[in-house]
N, C-alpha and C positions, 0 to 999 in steps of 0.2 A: 504493499499499499504506500502512496506517496505521505508524504507529511502533513497536506493539508487535509485530506482522507481520514489522518490517525487525528490531525486536531477537531475534526469535524465528527469523527466518532466520541470522540474523548467528549465534546460537548455534549451529544444526546443522551450520553451517559450520565454525565451529570445532572443535566434535567430529568432526568425518569428519577436520579434518587432524589433531588430538591423538589418533586413535586409532592411526595405523600408527606415530607416534613415541612414543608412552608406553604402548600397550597401552589396552585395552578399559575395564576398570575403574578406573583411573587417572583416564583420561579422563572417565568416568561422574562420579567423585568430584569434577573440577574444574568440569563443568558445573554441579552440583548443589550443590558447597560453598560455589562464589563469592556466588551469589546470596542464600544463606542466610547468611553470613557478614555480606554486606552488608545485611541485613535487622535482623540482630541489633544491627550498630554505630549503627543511628539511635538517636536519642530518643524516648522513650514518646511524646512529642505528634507526632513525626514518624510513628510508625508509625500512630498513628492516624487524620491527616491521609491517610497511604497508603490504610489500610482501607476510607476512608469513599472516597476518590477512586473505588478499586475498584470498592465496590460499586454505586456512581452508574454507573459503566460497563456492569456487568452488568443493572443495570435498565433500560437503554435500549432 
């Protein structure tokens, strides 16, 4: 499996574990909110680099 697929699978597993513990909506907010906050914490140059790398992977 590619690195991206492993990360996605880990996110699904984390979501399934969180749902019975804290409920569906809070678990969904955690799964969506954490990556968004991490992205917003990047410097503008790091964001540009991340977008460029993502575009290259999509274009393959």
